[in-house]
C-alpha positions in Angstrom: 51.7 -3.2 10.5 52.4 0.5 10.5 50.4 2.4 13.2 48.3 5.3 12.0 46.2 8.0 13.5 43.7 10.4 12.1 44.1 8.7 8.8 42.2 9.9 5.7 39.4 7.8 4.4 41.3 5.0 2.8 40.9 1.3 2.2 43.1 0.0 -0.6 43.2 -3.6 -1.8 44.9 -5.1 -4.8 45.1 -8.4 -6.7 48.5 -9.4 -8.0 49.6 -12.5 -9.9 52.3 -14.5 -8.2 54.9 -16.6 -10.1 53.6 -17.9 -13.4 53.8 -21.5 -12.2 51.6 -20.7 -9.1 47.9 -20.2 -8.9 46.4 -16.7 -9.0 47.3 -14.9 -5.7 44.9 -12.2 -4.5 46.1 -9.7 -2.0 43.6 -7.5 -0.2 45.3 -4.7 1.7 44.8 -1.1 2.8 43.1 0.7 5.7 39.6 0.7 7.1 38.1 3.7 9.0 34.8 4.6 10.7 32.3 7.4 10.1 34.6 10.0 11.6 37.6 9.0 9.5 39.4 7.3 12.4 40.3 3.7 13.1 37.5 1.8 14.9 38.0 0.1 18.3 36.6 -3.1 16.9 36.7 -3.7 13.1 37.3 -6.5 10.7 37.9 -7.2 7.0 36.4 -10.4 5.7 37.0 -12.2 2.4 33.9 -14.2 1.5 32.8 -16.4 -1.3 29.4 -15.4 -2.6 26.8 -16.1 -1.3 28.2 -15.3 2.1 28.4 -18.7 3.8 31.6 -18.4 5.7 34.8 -16.2 5.6 37.6 -17.5 3.5 39.8 -15.2 5.6 39.2 -12.6 8.3 41.5 -10.0 9.9 40.8 -8.4 13.3 42.1 -4.8 13.1 41.9 -4.3 16.9 41.8 -0.5 16.7 44.3 -0.3 13.8 43.3 0.7 10.3 45.8 -1.1 8.1 45.2 -4.7 6.9 46.4 -7.3 4.4 44.7 -10.5 3.4 45.9 -13.1 0.8 44.0 -15.8 -1.0 44.3 -18.0 -4.1 40.5 -18.1 -4.5 38.9 -16.9 -7.7 35.3 -16.4 -9.0 32.5 -14.6 -7.2 34.1 -13.1 -4.1 33.1 -10.4 -1.6 35.2 -8.2 0.6 33.2 -7.2 3.6 34.2 -4.2 5.8 32.7 -4.2 9.3 33.1 -2.2 12.5 31.1 -2.2 15.8 28.6 0.6 15.8 28.7 0.8 12.0 26.8 -0.6 9.0 28.9 -3.1 7.1 29.7 -2.7 3.4 30.2 -5.4 0.8 32.4 -4.9 -2.2 32.0 -7.6 -4.9 35.3 -8.9 -6.2 34.8 -10.9 -9.4 38.2 -12.6 -10.0 38.3 -13.9 -13.5 41.8 -12.9 -14.3 44.6 -11.0 -12.5 43.6 -7.5 -11.6 44.8 -4.6 -9.5 42.1 -2.7 -7.5 42.3 0.3 -5.3 39.3 1.6 -3.4 38.7 4.0 -0.5 36.0 3.0 2.1 34.5 4.8 5.0 31.7 3.1 7.0 28.6 4.9 8.1 26.4 4.4 11.2 22.9 2.9 11.5 19.8 5.1 11.3 18.3 4.6 14.8 14.7 4.8 15.7 13.3 7.7 17.8 11.3 5.3 20.0 13.1 2.3 21.5 10.0 0.9 23.1 10.3 -2.5 21.3 13.9 -3.5 21.6 14.4 -7.3 22.0 17.4 -9.6 22.5 18.0 -12.8 20.6 20.6 -15.5 20.6 21.3 -19.1 21.2 20.2 -18.6 24.9 16.5 -18.2 23.8 16.6 -20.2 20.6 16.9 -17.0 18.5 13.4 -16.0 19.6 12.7 -12.6 21.2 13.3 -11.5 24.8 11.9 -8.0 25.5 14.1 -5.5 27.3 12.5 -3.4 30.0 13.0 0.3 30.4 14.9 1.3 33.6 14.5 4.7 35.5 17.9 5.9 34.3 17.0 5.3 30.6 18.7 2.0 30.0 16.9 -1.1 28.9 17.8 -4.4 30.4 16.8 -8.0 30.6 18.1 -10.5 33.1 18.2 -14.1 31.7 19.2 -17.4 33.1 21.9 -19.5 31.4 23.9 -22.5 32.5 26.8 -21.4 30.2 29.8 -19.4 31.4 29.0 -16.7 28.8 26.0 -15.5 26.7 26.2 -14.2 23.1 23.3 -12.0 22.0 22.3 -9.3 19.6 19.5 -6.7 19.7 16.7 -6.0 17.2 14.2 -3.2 17.1 16.6 -0.3 17.5 17.3 0.7 13.9 15.4 2.0 10.9 18.1 0.6 8.6 16.5 -2.3 6.7 19.8 -3.9 5.7 21.2 -3.5 9.3 18.4 -4.5 11.6 20.6 -6.1 14.4 23.1 -4.5 16.7 25.2 -5.8 19.7 24.4 -4.8 23.3 25.9 -1.5 24.4 27.6 -2.7 27.6 30.1 -5.3 26.3 33.9 -5.4 26.0 33.9 -8.6 23.9 32.2 -9.2 20.6 31.6 -12.2 18.3 30.9 -11.8 14.6 28.2 -13.7 12.7 27.6 -13.4 8.9 23.8 -13.1 9.4 23.6 -11.0 12.6 26.8 -9.0 12.4 28.5 -8.2 15.7 27.1 -9.8 18.9 27.9 -9.0 22.5 29.6 -11.7 24.5 29.0 -11.3 28.3 29.8 -13.5 31.3 27.2 -15.2 33.4 27.3 -14.9 37.2 25.6 -17.5 39.3 23.7 -18.7 36.3 22.4 -15.2 35.3 23.4 -12.5 32.8 22.2 -9.0 32.2 21.5 -7.9 28.7 21.8 -4.1 28.2 20.8 -1.5 25.7 21.8 2.1 26.6 20.8 4.6 23.9 23.3 7.1 25.3 26.2 4.9 24.2 25.1 4.5 20.6 27.6 5.6 17.9 25.7 8.2 15.8 26.8 10.1 12.8 25.4 11.6 9.6 28.1 10.1 7.5 26.9 7.4 5.1 29.2 4.8 3.6 31.7 6.0 1.0 33.3 3.6 -1.5 35.7 5.4 -3.8 37.7 3.6 -6.4 41.0 5.1 -7.5 40.2 4.2 -11.1 36.5 4.9 -11.4 36.4 3.4 -14.9 37.8 0.0 -13.8 35.7 -3.1 -14.1 35.7 -3.5 -10.3 34.5 0.1 -9.8 31.7 -0.3 -12.3 30.7 -3.7 -10.9 30.4 -2.2 -7.5 28.3 0.6 -8.9 25.9 -1.8 -10.5 25.7 -4.0 -7.4 24.9 -0.8 -5.3 22.2 0.1 -7.8 20.6 -3.3 -7.3 20.7 -3.0 -3.5 19.3 0.5 -3.6 16.5 -0.7 -5.9 15.5 -3.4 -3.4 15.5 -0.8 -0.6 13.5 1.7 -2.5 11.0 -0.9 -3.7 10.5 -2.3 -0.2 10.0 1.2 1.2 7.4 1.9 -1.5 5.6 -1.3 -0.6 5.5 -0.4 3.1 4.3 3.2 2.3 1.5 1.8 0.1 0.4 -0.6 2.9 0.3 2.3 5.3 -1.6 4.6 2.9 -5.2 5.1 2.1 -5.1 2.8 -0.9 -3.7 -0.2 1.0 -6.5 -2.5 -0.2 -5.6 -1.8 -3.9 -2.8 -3.7 -5.7 0.7 -2.3 -5.3 2.2 -0.9 -8.5 5.8 0.2 -9.1 7.0 2.0 -12.3 10.3 0.5 -13.5 10.1 2.1 -17.0 12.9 4.6 -16.6 15.3 2.1 -14.9 14.8 -0.6 -17.5 15.3 2.0 -20.3 18.5 3.2 -18.7 19.9 -0.4 -18.4 18.9 -1.2 -21.9 20.7 1.9 -23.2 23.8 1.1 -21.2 23.8 -2.5 -22.6 23.7 -1.0 -26.1 27.0 0.8 -25.5 28.8 -1.7 -23.4 31.6 -3.7 -25.0 33.2 -5.4 -22.0 31.7 -8.9 -22.0 31.9 -9.2 -18.2 30.2 -5.9 -17.6 27.5 -6.8 -20.1 26.8 -9.9 -18.0 26.7 -7.9 -14.8 24.3 -5.4 -16.4 22.1 -8.2 -17.6 22.3 -9.8 -14.1 21.0 -6.5 -12.7 18.1 -6.5 -15.1 17.1 -9.8 -13.7 17.1 -8.2 -10.3 14.1 -6.0 -11.4 12.3 -9.1 -12.6 13.0 -10.7 -9.2 11.1 -7.7 -7.7 8.1 -8.5 -10.0 9.0 -5.9 -12.6 7.9 -6.6 -16.1 10.9 -7.3 -18.3 10.9 -7.8 -22.1 11.4 -11.5 -22.7 14.1 -10.6 -25.2 16.2 -9.2 -22.4 15.6 -12.3 -20.3 16.7 -14.6 -23.1 19.7 -12.3 -23.8 20.8 -12.7 -20.2 20.6 -16.5 -20.5 22.5 -16.3 -23.8 25.4 -14.2 -22.5 25.7 -15.5 -19.0 26.8 -19.2 -18.9 24.8 -21.6 -16.8 27.9 -22.3 -14.7 28.9 -18.6 -14.4 30.1 -17.6 -10.9 28.0 -14.4 -11.3 24.9 -16.4 -10.3 26.4 -16.9 -6.9 25.9 -13.2 -6.1 22.1 -13.7 -6.2 21.0 -17.2 -7.0 17.3 -16.1 -7.0 18.0 -14.0 -10.0 18.8 -17.1 -12.1 15.6 -18.8 -10.7 13.5 -15.8 -11.7 15.1 -15.6 -15.2 14.4 -19.3 -15.9 10.8 -18.9 -14.7 10.2 -15.8 -16.8 11.9 -17.4 -19.8 9.9 -20.6 -19.6 6.6 -18.6 -19.6 7.6 -16.9 -23.0 9.5 -19.8 -24.6 8.4 -22.7 -26.7 11.9 -24.0 -27.8 12.8 -25.7 -24.5 15.9 -23.6 -24.1 15.1 -22.6 -20.5 14.6 -26.2 -19.5 18.0 -27.1 -21.1 19.7 -24.2 -19.3 18.1 -25.3 -16.0 19.5 -28.8 -16.4 22.9 -27.3 -17.2 22.8 -25.2 -14.1 21.8 -27.9 -11.7 24.3 -30.3 -13.2 27.4 -28.1 -13.7 27.2 -25.0 -11.5 30.0 -25.2 -8.9 28.0 -23.4 -6.2 25.6 -25.7 -4.3 23.6 -22.7 -3.2 22.8 -21.9 -6.9 21.9 -25.5 -7.6 19.6 -25.7 -4.6 17.9 -22.4 -5.5 17.3 -23.4 -9.1 15.9 -26.8 -8.1 13.6 -25.3 -5.5 12.2 -22.7 -7.9 11.7 -25.3 -10.6 9.9 -27.5 -8.1 7.4 -24.9 -7.0 6.9 -23.7 -10.6 6.1 -27.2 -11.8 3.7 -27.6 -8.8 1.9 -24.4 -9.7 1.4 -25.7 -13.3 0.1 -28.9 -12.0 3.0 -30.9 -13.4 3.2 -33.3 -10.5 5.7 -35.7 -12.1 8.3 -33.0 -12.8 7.7 -31.3 -9.4 8.3 -34.7 -7.7 11.5 -35.2 -9.7 12.9 -31.8 -8.7 11.8 -32.5 -5.1 13.6 -35.8 -4.9 16.8 -34.3 -6.3 16.6 -31.3 -3.9 16.1 -33.3 -0.7 18.7 -35.9 -1.8 21.5 -33.7 -3.1 20.9 -30.7 -0.9 19.3 -32.2 2.2 20.8 -29.7 4.7 19.7 -26.5 2.9 16.8 -24.4 3.9 15.2 -25.0 0.5 15.1 -28.7 1.2 13.5 -28.1 4.6 10.8 -25.9 3.1 10.3 -28.4 0.3 9.6 -31.1 2.9 6.8 -29.1 4.4 5.2 -28.9 1.0 5.9 -32.2 -0.6 7.0 -34.9 1.9 4.3 -37.6 2.1 4.7 -37.9 5.9 4.3 -34.2 6.7 1.9 -33.3 9.4 0.3 -30.2 7.8 -1.4 -31.1 4.5 -4.9 -31.1 3.1 -7.0 -34.0 4.2 -5.2 -34.6 7.5 -6.5 -33.7 11.0 -4.9 -30.5 12.4 -2.1 -31.5 14.8 -2.8 -31.1 18.5 -1.7 -27.7 19.7 -1.8 -25.4 22.7 -1.1 -21.7 21.7 -0.9 -19.0 24.4 -3.1 -15.9 24.0 -1.4 -12.7 23.2 -3.7 -10.8 25.6 -4.0 -13.2 28.4 -1.3 -15.8 29.3 -4.0 -17.9 31.1 -5.9 -18.4 27.9 -4.8 -21.3 25.7 -6.2 -22.0 22.3 -6.6 -25.7 21.4 -8.3 -27.7 18.6 -11.0 -28.7 21.1 -11.7 -25.0 21.9 -12.1 -24.2 18.2 -14.1 -27.3 17.3 -17.3 -26.5 15.4 -15.9 -23.4 13.6 -14.1 -23.1 10.4 -10.9 -21.4 11.4 -7.7 -20.0 9.8 -4.4 -20.3 11.7 -2.3 -17.4 10.3 1.4 -17.3 11.3 2.7 -13.7 10.7 4.8 -10.8 12.1 4.5 -7.0 11.9 7.9 -6.8 10.1 6.9 -9.4 7.4 5.9 -7.5 4.3 4.0 -10.4 2.6 2.1 -10.9 5.9 1.0 -7.3 6.0 0.1 -7.5 2.3 -2.5 -10.2 3.2 -4.2 -7.9 5.8 -6.9 -6.4 3.4 -7.8 -9.9 2.1 -8.0 -11.4 5.6 -10.1 -8.6 7.0 -12.5 -8.8 4.1 -12.9 -12.6 4.5 -13.5 -12.2 8.3 -16.1 -9.5 7.8 -17.9 -11.6 5.2 -17.9 -14.9 6.9 -17.6 -14.5 10.6 -21.3 -14.7 11.2 -21.3 -18.0 9.4 -18.8 -19.5 11.8 -15.5 -18.4 10.5 -12.8 -17.6 13.0 -9.1 -16.5 12.7 -6.2 -17.3 15.1 -3.3 -15.1 14.2 0.0 -16.3 15.7 2.8 -13.7 15.9 6.3 -15.2 15.5 9.6 -13.5 16.0 8.0 -10.3 17.1 7.2 -8.3 20.2 3.9 -7.8 22.1 4.5 -4.0 21.8 4.8 -4.2 18.0 1.7 -6.3 17.6 -0.3 -4.1 19.9 0.8 -0.9 18.1 0.1 -2.5 14.7 -3.4 -3.4 15.8 -4.0 0.0 17.3 -2.6 2.1 14.4 -2.8 0.1 11.2 -5.0 -3.0 11.1 -7.5 -3.9 13.9 -7.4 -7.7 13.4 -10.5 -8.2 15.6 -10.1 -11.9 16.1 -8.0 -14.3 18.3 -4.3 -13.8 18.8 -1.4 -15.9 20.1 2.2 -15.0 20.6 5.2 -17.4 20.4 8.9 -17.6 19.5 10.0 -19.4 16.3 11.5 -22.2 18.3 8.8 -22.7 20.9 7.7 -26.3 21.2 4.1 -25.3 20.6 5.0 -24.2 17.1 7.0 -27.3 16.0 3.9 -29.3 15.0 2.9 -26.7 12.4 6.1 -27.1 10.3 6.6 -23.4 10.0 9.8 -22.5 8.0 8.7 -19.2 6.7 5.9 -16.7 7.1 3.2 -16.0 6.2 1.9 -19.5 6.7 -1.8 -20.1 6.6 -3.8 -23.3 7.5 -7.6 -23.5 7.1 -9.4 -26.0 9.2 -13.0 -27.1 8.8 -15.6 -27.8 11.5 -14.5 -31.3 12.0 -10.8 -30.4 12.5 -9.7 -31.5 9.1 -7.2 -29.3 7.1 -8.9 -28.0 3.9 -6.3 -25.5 2.7 -2.6 -24.6 3.2 -0.6 -21.5 2.3 -1.4 -20.3 -1.3 -4.6 -22.3 -1.3 -6.0 -20.0 1.4 -4.1 -16.8 0.7 -5.3 -14.0 -1.6 -8.4 -14.9 -3.6 -8.0 -18.5 -2.6 -9.2 -17.9 1.0 -12.6 -16.5 0.0 -13.1 -19.1 -2.7 -12.5 -21.9 -0.2 -14.7 -20.2 2.4 -17.5 -19.8 -0.1 -17.3 -23.6 -0.8 -17.4 -24.4 3.0 -19.8 -21.8 4.3 -21.7 -20.7 1.2 -21.7 -17.5 -0.8 -22.7 -14.3 1.1 -26.3 -13.3 0.6 
């Protein structure tokens, strides 16, 4: 590898065809630099198959900038560029036929918060729950933890504003591990069974440079694919920011609305003039991304996407939920049975198990919402049998398994939840006996949880004098965040508990995602779970149990 210094912004990779009697050989090569245009002390280039479930190949640059990776893989791939102290960048690489790609990449740094009062550490040492760091006189934040292992691997949360880069490694570490979900993590030794986790704001890498991805041929299919994928990501970020802004504004109790008119019109116009069949599919795929964000899409466009993108297309691997959303939307506006046929083709023939699991899961919940129990049960059986180790199967078991603990008609499992405000106070079924109570699992960072706040507050105000109580259980959060949320945004004037995701006290509730809501009657029997007691469903059920308000 040729050493370089002060290199210009450059990351070049190419795909070339080997001998005609050999499979397609992809070569990813070039250089990777940081926000200042220099090689980074710790940086990697990863070749992944979408969705990112494990690197096909990774190269440690170790302070260099040049790299070269080779693979014979094809289909929906991703090249991920990473560096410690920087935000990673993904470049989609759709390999359908031999191609040569050249692109220049420079990474940017996270947007850090002004207030670091709620930084927490997480890792296998605490079951990926949250360990708060305490401020020291010199400005550092630390936590001393006990571990029987020779070393501890951890990451920090709560330091950045960047929604797609919420985790960073500790700042006092010479060794790093890499995880596809959490990014870089600090690896530190334990001494006499203890390790000190450190966050020092003065050591953060800060820069105003945002990521740059420059293709040598801006009209190439790869360049245009990246541009469309970047648009999809930016739409998600903008939509999420708008939702949070709405929830923090004066009209938070009103339904959130987002105007997609101009973006849909722009995509429609681009489709009308696009002749490249692959780029047409990618554009249609991006339209489905708007539908996935609850945008209203003309059913003609939805059906056009299903007509032009094959059920076994690798493109679905970039965002399996887009296919699930397309099928759900198409089914609502179709009487021909074509969406159902497409669904069966996808779950039978798509080579990516992540896509098959996503489609089966979505179809199962949709059938359940329609009251089609036979079809829902069929999708459930197939999901938990063929994709038993996926998170979709685990979630399905909490909603459909006949032996689950939390379901309407059963007695609430025994529990002992620790009060947020007083560690000596423990909430139990016996202590809440005689009231109708809602157990609400939530977090301040969970958008759907916060969206439920107006409804929960209204229900509490309406029915509390009739014996209605709420126990909100914060998961994967910090006491500081919850206290600030209640002080600044929503008062939540009821009972509160605080636990980690993997605490033994939470296991009985079968919580795989939040928000999760469980409504219990005066006798301790479960009378509503999740969507039954969220939104309008909560007040409808309370009216039945406690009577309409005078």
